[in-house]
VEXDREN-2710 file (C-alpha; in Angstrom, 1 decimal):
% VEXDREN-2710
k/r/px/py/pz
1/MET/20.6/106.2/193.2
2/ASP/19.1/102.8/192.3
3/ASP/21.9/100.3/191.7
4/ASN/20.2/98.9/188.6
5/ILE/20.0/102.4/187.0
6/ASN/23.7/103.0/187.8
7/SER/24.6/99.7/186.2
8/ARG/22.6/100.5/183.1
9/LEU/24.2/103.9/182.7
10/LYS/27.7/102.4/183.1
11/SER/27.0/99.8/180.4
12/CYS/26.5/102.7/178.1
13/GLY/29.8/104.3/179.1
14/ILE/28.5/107.0/181.4
15/SER/27.9/107.6/185.1
16/VAL/26.5/110.2/187.4
17/SER/29.1/112.0/189.7
18/ASP/29.6/113.7/193.0
19/ILE/29.6/117.1/191.5
20/LEU/31.2/120.1/193.3
21/LEU/29.8/123.6/192.9
22/PRO/30.6/126.8/194.8
23/LYS/28.5/127.4/197.9
24/LYS/26.1/130.3/198.1
25/GLY/27.9/133.6/198.5
26/VAL/30.6/132.9/195.9
27/ASP/30.3/135.3/193.0
28/LEU/29.6/132.9/190.1
29/GLU/30.4/135.5/187.4
30/LYS/33.9/135.7/188.8
31/TRP/34.1/132.0/189.4
32/ALA/33.3/130.8/185.9
33/VAL/36.1/131.4/183.3
34/VAL/36.2/130.3/179.6
35/ALA/38.1/127.2/178.5
36/CYS/41.8/127.5/178.9
37/ASP/42.6/126.9/175.2
38/GLN/40.8/130.0/174.1
39/PHE/42.2/133.5/173.3
40/THR/45.7/132.0/173.2
41/SER/46.9/134.9/171.1
42/GLU/45.1/137.5/173.1
43/PRO/46.8/138.0/176.5
44/GLU/44.7/141.1/176.9
45/TYR/41.6/138.9/177.3
46/TRP/43.2/137.1/180.2
47/ASP/44.4/140.4/181.7
48/LYS/40.8/141.6/181.8
49/ALA/39.7/138.3/183.4
50/ASP/42.4/138.7/186.1
51/LYS/41.4/142.2/186.9
52/LEU/37.7/141.2/187.2
53/VAL/38.5/138.2/189.5
54/LYS/41.0/139.9/191.8
55/ASP/41.1/137.9/195.0
56/ALA/37.7/136.2/194.6
57/PRO/37.4/132.4/194.4
58/SER/37.7/131.6/190.7
59/THR/38.4/128.8/188.2
60/LEU/41.0/131.2/186.8
61/ARG/43.2/130.2/189.8
62/ILE/42.7/126.5/189.4
63/THR/43.1/126.0/185.7
64/TYR/46.0/126.8/183.4
65/PRO/45.2/129.2/180.5
66/GLU/47.4/128.2/177.6
67/VAL/48.2/131.8/176.8
68/TYR/50.8/131.5/179.7
69/LEU/52.4/128.3/178.5
70/GLY/56.1/128.9/177.9
71/LYS/55.8/132.4/179.4
72/CYS/56.1/131.5/183.1
73/ASP/57.7/129.0/185.5
74/ASN/55.7/125.9/184.5
75/GLU/56.4/123.9/187.6
76/LYS/55.6/126.8/189.9
77/LYS/52.4/127.5/188.0
78/ILE/51.2/123.9/188.4
79/ARG/52.2/123.8/192.0
80/ASP/50.2/127.0/192.7
81/ILE/47.1/125.6/190.9
82/ASN/47.2/122.4/193.0
83/ASN/47.7/124.3/196.2
84/GLU/44.8/126.6/195.4
85/MET/42.6/123.5/194.7
86/MET/43.5/122.1/198.1
87/ARG/42.8/125.5/199.7
88/TYR/39.4/125.7/198.2
89/LEU/38.6/122.1/199.4
90/LYS/39.9/122.8/202.9
91/GLU/38.1/126.2/203.3
92/GLY/34.8/124.7/202.2
93/ILE/34.3/126.6/199.0
94/PHE/32.3/123.7/197.5
95/GLN/29.0/122.1/198.0
96/THR/28.7/118.5/196.9
97/TYR/25.7/117.1/194.9
98/TRP/26.0/113.4/195.3
99/ASP/25.2/110.9/192.5
100/SER/24.0/113.6/190.2
101/ALA/23.9/115.0/186.7
102/VAL/23.4/118.6/185.8
103/LEU/21.2/120.0/183.0
104/VAL/23.1/123.0/181.6
105/GLU/21.3/125.9/179.9
106/ARG/23.7/128.2/178.0
107/LYS/22.4/131.4/176.3
108/THR/24.8/132.8/173.6
109/GLU/24.5/134.9/170.5
110/THR/23.5/131.8/168.5
111/GLY/20.6/131.0/170.9
112/THR/20.0/128.8/173.9
113/ARG/21.7/125.4/173.9
114/TYR/21.5/122.6/176.4
115/GLY/23.9/120.0/177.7
116/LEU/24.1/117.3/180.4
117/MET/27.0/117.0/182.8
118/LEU/27.9/113.3/183.2
119/SER/31.1/111.3/183.6
120/LEU/32.5/109.3/180.7
121/ASP/34.1/105.9/181.3
122/LEU/37.7/106.3/180.0
123/GLU/37.7/102.5/179.4
124/ALA/35.2/103.1/176.7
125/TYR/37.3/105.8/175.0
126/SER/40.3/105.7/172.7
127/TYR/41.9/108.4/170.7
128/ALA/43.7/105.9/168.4
129/LYS/43.1/106.6/164.7
130/ASP/41.5/103.2/164.1
131/SER/39.4/103.2/167.2
132/LYS/36.0/101.6/167.3
133/THR/35.1/102.4/170.9
134/LEU/31.9/103.9/172.2
135/VAL/33.7/107.2/172.8
136/ARG/36.2/108.5/170.3
137/ALA/38.0/111.5/168.8
138/THR/36.5/113.4/165.9
139/GLU/39.8/115.0/164.8
140/GLY/43.3/113.7/164.8
141/THR/44.9/113.7/168.2
142/ILE/48.4/115.3/168.4
143/ILE/50.2/113.0/170.8
144/SER/52.9/115.7/171.6
145/ARG/50.2/117.8/173.2
146/ILE/49.4/115.2/175.9
147/PRO/52.6/115.2/178.1
148/PRO/52.5/118.9/179.1
149/ARG/48.8/118.5/180.0
150/LYS/49.5/115.4/182.0
151/GLU/51.9/117.4/184.2
152/ILE/48.9/119.7/185.0
153/ARG/46.5/116.8/185.8
154/LYS/48.5/114.1/187.3
155/ASN/48.8/115.5/190.9
156/ALA/45.6/117.6/190.8
157/PRO/42.9/116.7/193.3
158/LEU/40.2/118.1/191.1
159/GLU/39.2/118.2/187.4
160/LEU/37.2/121.1/185.9
161/PRO/36.1/120.2/182.4
162/HIS/35.7/122.2/179.3
163/ILE/35.1/119.0/177.3
164/MET/32.0/118.9/175.1
165/VAL/30.9/115.5/173.8
166/LEU/28.3/115.0/171.1
167/ILE/25.5/112.4/170.7
168/ASN/23.6/111.7/167.5
169/ASP/20.1/112.0/168.8
170/GLU/17.9/113.2/166.0
171/LYS/14.7/112.2/167.9
172/ARG/15.8/114.4/170.8
173/SER/15.2/111.7/173.3
174/VAL/18.1/112.1/175.8
175/ILE/18.5/115.7/176.9
176/GLU/15.3/117.4/175.6
177/PRO/12.9/115.6/177.9
178/LEU/14.8/117.1/180.8
179/VAL/14.7/120.5/179.1
180/LYS/10.9/120.3/178.9
181/LYS/10.6/119.7/182.6
182/ARG/13.4/122.0/183.8
183/ASP/10.9/124.2/185.7
184/LYS/10.4/121.3/188.0
185/LEU/14.1/120.7/188.6
186/GLU/16.1/122.5/191.3
187/THR/18.2/125.4/190.0
188/ILE/21.7/125.0/191.4
189/TYR/23.4/128.0/189.6
190/ASP/22.2/130.9/187.6
191/THR/24.7/133.6/186.5
192/ASP/25.9/135.9/183.7
193/LEU/29.3/135.0/182.4
194/MET/32.2/137.4/182.2
195/LEU/33.5/139.1/179.1
196/ASP/30.5/138.5/176.8
197/GLY/30.1/134.8/177.6
198/GLY/26.3/135.0/177.8
199/HIS/24.3/133.4/180.6
200/LEU/24.6/130.0/182.3
201/LYS/22.0/128.1/184.3
202/GLY/22.2/124.7/185.9
203/TYR/19.5/122.3/187.0
204/LEU/20.0/119.3/189.3
205/VAL/19.2/115.9/187.8
206/ASN/19.3/113.2/190.6
207/SER/15.9/111.5/190.9
208/ASP/15.6/107.8/190.0
209/GLU/12.8/108.6/187.6
210/ASP/14.8/111.1/185.6
211/LEU/18.0/109.0/185.6
212/GLY/16.0/105.9/184.7
213/ASN/14.5/107.7/181.7
214/LEU/18.0/108.9/180.8
215/ALA/19.3/105.3/180.9
216/THR/16.4/104.1/178.7
217/ALA/17.1/106.8/176.1
218/ILE/20.8/106.2/176.0
219/GLU/20.3/102.4/175.7
220/GLU/18.0/103.0/172.7
221/LEU/20.7/105.1/171.0
222/LYS/23.2/102.4/171.7
223/LYS/21.0/99.6/170.4
224/ASN/20.7/101.2/167.0
225/LEU/24.5/101.5/166.5
226/LEU/26.5/99.4/164.1
227/PRO/27.7/96.4/166.1
228/GLU/31.1/96.4/164.4
229/ASN/31.6/100.1/164.8
230/PRO/29.5/101.4/167.7
231/LEU/30.1/105.2/167.8
232/LEU/27.9/106.6/170.6
233/TYR/29.9/109.7/171.8
234/ALA/31.9/111.9/169.5
235/MET/34.3/114.6/170.8
236/GLY/33.1/118.1/170.1
237/ASP/35.6/120.2/172.1
238/GLY/38.4/119.3/174.4
239/ASN/39.7/116.1/172.8
240/HIS/43.3/116.7/174.1
241/SER/41.9/117.2/177.6
242/LEU/40.1/113.9/177.4
243/ALA/43.1/112.2/175.9
244/THR/45.2/113.5/178.8
245/ALA/42.7/112.0/181.3
246/LYS/42.9/108.7/179.5
247/SER/46.7/108.7/179.6
248/CYS/46.7/109.5/183.3
249/TRP/44.2/106.7/183.9
250/GLU/46.4/104.2/182.0
251/ASP/49.3/105.1/184.3
252/ILE/47.1/104.7/187.5
253/LYS/45.8/101.4/186.3
254/GLN/49.3/99.9/186.5
255/LEU/49.4/100.7/190.3
256/ILE/46.0/99.3/191.4
257/THR/44.2/96.0/191.4
258/PRO/41.5/95.1/188.8
259/GLU/38.9/95.4/191.6
260/GLU/40.1/98.9/192.5
261/GLN/40.0/99.9/188.8
262/LYS/36.3/99.3/188.7
263/TYR/35.6/102.2/191.2
264/HIS/38.5/104.5/191.0
265/ARG/37.5/108.1/190.4
266/ALA/40.2/108.7/187.8
267/ARG/38.6/106.0/185.6
268/TYR/36.0/108.7/184.7
269/ALA/36.1/112.2/183.3
270/LEU/33.4/114.8/183.8
271/VAL/32.1/116.2/180.4
272/GLU/29.2/118.1/179.0
273/ILE/27.2/115.9/176.6
274/GLU/25.3/117.8/173.9
275/ASN/22.9/116.7/171.1
276/ILE/24.4/117.5/167.7
277/PHE/20.9/118.4/166.6
278/ASP/20.5/121.2/169.1
279/PRO/19.7/124.2/166.9
280/ALA/21.9/126.5/168.9
281/LEU/24.9/124.3/168.5
282/GLN/26.7/126.0/165.6
283/PHE/29.5/124.3/163.7
284/GLU/31.8/126.6/161.9
285/PRO/34.2/125.3/159.3
286/ILE/37.9/126.2/159.6
287/HIS/39.3/127.3/156.3
288/ARG/42.8/127.0/154.8
289/VAL/45.3/129.3/153.0
290/PHE/48.2/128.0/151.0
291/PHE/51.3/130.2/150.8
292/THR/53.9/130.1/148.0
293/THR/52.1/127.1/146.4
294/ASP/51.8/126.9/142.6
295/ILE/48.1/126.5/141.5
296/LYS/49.3/123.8/139.0
297/ASP/50.7/121.7/141.9
298/PHE/47.5/122.1/143.8
299/ASN/45.3/121.1/140.8
300/SER/47.6/118.1/140.1
301/GLU/47.2/116.7/143.7
302/ALA/43.4/117.3/143.6
303/ASP/43.1/115.3/140.4
304/LYS/44.7/112.3/142.1
305/LEU/42.0/112.1/144.8
306/CYS/38.9/111.6/142.6
307/LYS/37.8/110.5/139.2
308/SER/37.6/114.0/137.9
309/VAL/37.4/117.6/139.0
310/LYS/35.1/120.3/137.6
311/VAL/36.2/123.9/138.1
312/GLU/33.7/126.7/137.8
313/LYS/34.5/130.4/138.0
314/VAL/32.1/132.4/140.1
315/SER/31.8/136.1/141.1
316/SER/32.2/136.2/144.8
317/SER/32.8/134.3/148.1
318/ASP/29.0/134.4/148.6
319/ASP/28.6/132.4/145.3
320/ILE/31.2/129.9/146.6
321/LEU/29.3/129.5/149.9
322/SER/25.9/129.0/148.1
323/SER/27.4/126.4/145.8
324/ILE/29.4/124.3/148.2
325/ASN/26.7/124.2/150.8
326/ASP/24.0/123.0/148.4
327/LYS/23.1/119.6/149.9
328/ASN/22.4/118.3/146.4
329/SER/25.8/119.1/145.0
330/LYS/28.8/116.8/144.8
331/GLN/31.7/117.1/147.3
332/SER/33.1/120.6/146.7
333/PHE/35.1/123.4/148.1
334/GLY/35.9/127.0/147.1
335/LEU/39.2/128.4/145.9
336/ILE/40.2/132.1/145.9
337/THR/43.3/133.5/144.2
338/ASP/44.4/136.9/142.9
339/SER/42.7/135.8/139.6
340/GLY/39.3/135.2/141.0
341/TYR/36.8/132.9/142.8
342/TYR/36.3/129.2/141.9
343/VAL/34.2/126.2/142.9
344/TYR/35.9/122.8/142.6
345/SER/33.4/119.8/142.4
346/LEU/34.8/116.3/142.8
347/ASP/33.4/113.3/141.0
348/GLU/33.8/110.0/143.0
349/PRO/36.2/111.4/145.6
350/LYS/38.4/109.0/147.6
351/TYR/37.2/110.5/150.9
352/SER/33.8/111.3/152.2
353/THR/34.4/114.9/153.2
354/ALA/36.0/117.9/151.5
355/ALA/38.1/118.5/154.7
356/LYS/39.7/115.1/154.5
357/THR/40.4/115.5/150.7
358/MET/42.0/118.9/151.5
359/GLN/44.1/117.5/154.3
360/GLU/45.5/114.9/151.9
361/ILE/46.5/117.7/149.5
362/ILE/48.0/119.7/152.4
363/ASP/50.1/116.7/153.7
364/ILE/51.5/116.0/150.2
365/ILE/52.4/119.7/149.5
366/ILE/53.9/120.3/152.9
367/GLU/55.9/117.1/152.9
368/SER/57.3/117.9/149.4
369/LYS/58.1/121.5/150.6
370/ARG/56.0/123.1/147.8
371/GLY/54.3/125.6/150.1
372/GLU/53.1/126.5/153.6
373/ILE/49.6/126.3/155.2
374/ASP/47.6/128.1/157.8
375/TYR/44.2/127.4/159.3
376/ILE/41.8/130.3/159.2
377/HIS/38.6/131.1/161.1
378/GLY/36.2/133.2/159.0
379/VAL/35.5/133.6/155.3
380/ASP/36.5/137.2/155.2
381/VAL/40.0/136.6/156.4
382/THR/40.4/133.6/154.1
383/GLU/39.2/135.7/151.2
384/LYS/41.6/138.6/152.0
385/LEU/44.6/136.3/152.3
386/GLY/43.7/134.2/149.2
387/LYS/43.5/137.3/147.0
388/GLU/47.2/138.1/147.7
389/LYS/49.5/137.2/144.9
390/GLY/51.1/133.7/145.4
391/ASN/48.4/132.6/147.9
392/ILE/45.5/130.1/147.5
393/GLY/42.5/130.5/149.9
394/ILE/40.4/127.4/150.4
395/ILE/36.7/127.8/151.6
396/LEU/35.4/124.5/153.1
397/PRO/31.7/123.7/153.2
398/ASP/29.7/123.7/156.5
399/VAL/30.0/120.5/158.6
400/SER/26.8/118.5/158.1
401/LYS/25.2/117.5/161.3
402/GLU/23.3/114.8/159.5
403/THR/26.4/113.1/158.2
404/PHE/28.8/114.0/161.0
405/PHE/28.8/110.6/162.7
406/ASP/28.8/108.6/159.5
407/ALA/31.8/110.5/158.3
408/ILE/33.8/109.6/161.4
409/ILE/32.8/106.0/161.0
410/LYS/33.9/106.0/157.4
411/ASP/37.1/108.1/157.5
412/LYS/37.9/107.3/161.2
413/ALA/38.3/111.0/162.1
414/PHE/38.1/114.4/160.6
415/PRO/41.5/116.1/159.9
416/ARG/42.7/118.5/162.6
417/LYS/41.1/121.9/162.6
418/THR/38.1/120.9/160.5
419/PHE/35.5/122.7/162.6
420/SER/34.9/124.9/165.6
421/ILE/31.8/124.9/167.8
422/GLY/30.8/128.5/168.0
423/HIS/33.0/131.5/168.6
424/ALA/35.7/131.6/171.3
425/HIS/33.5/133.4/173.9
426/GLU/30.8/130.7/173.3
427/LYS/33.0/127.9/174.4
428/ARG/32.3/126.1/177.6
429/TYR/33.0/128.0/180.8
430/TYR/34.4/126.1/183.9
431/MET/31.7/125.8/186.5
432/GLU/31.4/122.2/187.9
433/ALA/34.3/120.4/189.5
434/ARG/34.9/116.8/190.5
435/LYS/37.4/115.0/192.8
436/ILE/39.7/112.7/190.9
437/THR/42.0/111.5/193.8
END
């Protein structure tokens, strides 16, 4: 690759990589497995995956599904993973695509979405709450979740990413030009995904022309950022995995010279970059249910976070959704109890999103031991639980793609469990690998 193009990409916090993919003859449907943090309460899913894979080469054997955390010998499991990685490398399972990016085409129930496999510079990333780096978290990072993940990564020769990172590209200038010419690119994998994962196809991006155009498009996005708060890449999925890579890199930096730091593989982390405006990229709000919380306590805390609250009784959860997702309405959320359905509208709220407002209420009520909370996927389940006596179901509005980046800049990060990108089986599957030692 042209050195000037490489320098331009790195100035924008990204780089091409030497990407490893299974050689021809490897069954890719058995190779690719869904992100390790999915189906954590459904061991039967992973049992099915194990039975499908059997003895075939698979990312199931070189990643650590979190369903097994605390249920097996952790040290032995990690040792087995690292040994299997070494075996795959020694036995020539992989083919290397030097100085490359990969255009990813993923067909799911919500349509066909596209991404671009690139490496992010961990020097341009921080998960600190007050971060103003090019790359940053979109939800609060739970520091206690990093150490066990470091144990998995720190001695691993390979990384296999399930990290998805978002760019704010309304003009569709970065990924979409490659999508339009994908028939002219080399297809390097093409496979169905196991257990209703849809279909995955990858195209090689390694020409100076394409990488130069990519650099120009990314530079244009960067040029239009706020100089004092230049958010270019926002985490979509896998923030704790990226935070783990960052923590490992900070440890490695202490052992090498500044010159070595410039080129060390562990300085970068392979991710899939996606445009937040991709129509098939579906954001699903994660709702809340309060247990044993007095509605008067809830209302009192809500009143403190805005100038005034208007409460309107409606007939159904559909009415709630219609109202709170009206782009012309004030900040609002739905509330469901055994007495009915309500829409709360906030005048001059303290925070820019309903999720942030709700998290403040949650923190105060939990800290004062006036109730318990759970985070719920799906309106139906939230409605069912909310209607039980003593509970309060909270329906949050859809996450706006148009204001997503602005909300992070203003509020620093969304509260934990604000949104999910698609259903569990639509999450990223492990396919590409990269050496990190």
